[in-house]
C-alpha angles and dihedrals in degrees: 000000000000106000104159096250115176140160115274086237088085092063094101089054089057097052091241126116100204095251092092114120090229095065118086105247096199089060092047090053087059092051099256144094123222106195095187093049090050090051093050090050099051110023118110090222134021122204133179131181105263138022094237094049089051088059095040095055089059089065131076096250097059105017093093090210096313096083096105093049093045090052089054089053097041093120088062096042119099133175119211118176117240118254132232126233100229088189085075103027109045121112091208092063105016107133093193099063125084094242132008121232145167138203090270094045109039098160091098090061091060088051088051092051094047091048095047094049092049091047092050095042095244119151132212102068125214094339092061114090109234121203119195130207125187110172152112103274099235134128093254089065093060100257094136087062091050089052089058102038105034101066094056092040090053089056096043101042134037110236139120134232130216109192126186122178150068138226135108113036092228092063095042088053090049095055091041089056093045089051092050089049094047106024093164094045104038130053120181119190112192112214130011130305115175094201090050090048090057091045091052092050092047100040103039124092095210134017121214122219109153095164126178086217131354120185089199119320124202107207093073088058093048088050093053091053090049096050092250111137112232120226104202144159121248097256142110118327090351088067090046098051104034126066122203114254115245107199094196095052098033091230132129135059106234152003115274128186124188111197113076099226142098093267092054093051093045092051091051096049090046090051091049091050090050089050090053090056091056098069095181093053092041091056089050092051092047091052090050092053095044089055093059118108119214095156120150088238088068097040094041090059089061091054091048091052092047095050093044089053088051091051092053096048 
């Protein structure tokens, strides 16, 4: 985690001497300052960006050394899911995508997919499942699992990948090699392109986010609004915003796997590809996702209630 840990030598630059009550003296004795730890110790209220992540950081796996302190402050710790600005991320009004669409008029999504695949040089047309990825290419986002699982899956199943992002050289090299091996099925754009990010959300059939941990995540919520089925791991905000598909009941909004390993990711991608083949169920799941509301109006109300309660305490 990113905790704001610095050498105590920076104290003069902060205007503090180190004797303040709101600096953690144990850290100072070891010659460092941990700003997050100090905040956790002395803040009246602690918030993080999803309910599941608020629980996870109290455990040894995700606490990053602060778990004991967070457990001590659990009564002041709240998780509120981030919101989405639907002025920017709404397929019915998005000016960046090739065709606008809604849950009741999905034809525009097919146009978006066709245009995206043509633009990226991907073959297969509408019958080819297309999985999108827009992410920083770092281990936390599950790219070590993709390294292991995708080569075999590309041989075993017929699907395409549209990947947008940059990060660790290891993962950039992996997707470059995968693109070279499957030039008509994989497109890797190195860097960030806002228009292409919108195109991938609108034109993909599924969106892959197999994160090791994810405090909240936003792309899975964008994907739901765009009728793009998220494939996610059961962690943090992903667990709070995506509901597992039940084929028999026709409920759910995405594919979720629990175990962080190659087998778990392979199962999830295979399940998503099987869902794509069942067009009637796919349309139902898309409609479920597009009906979800993660607007800031809803999430903001939760913050207002929390802060008002604090002011009255």
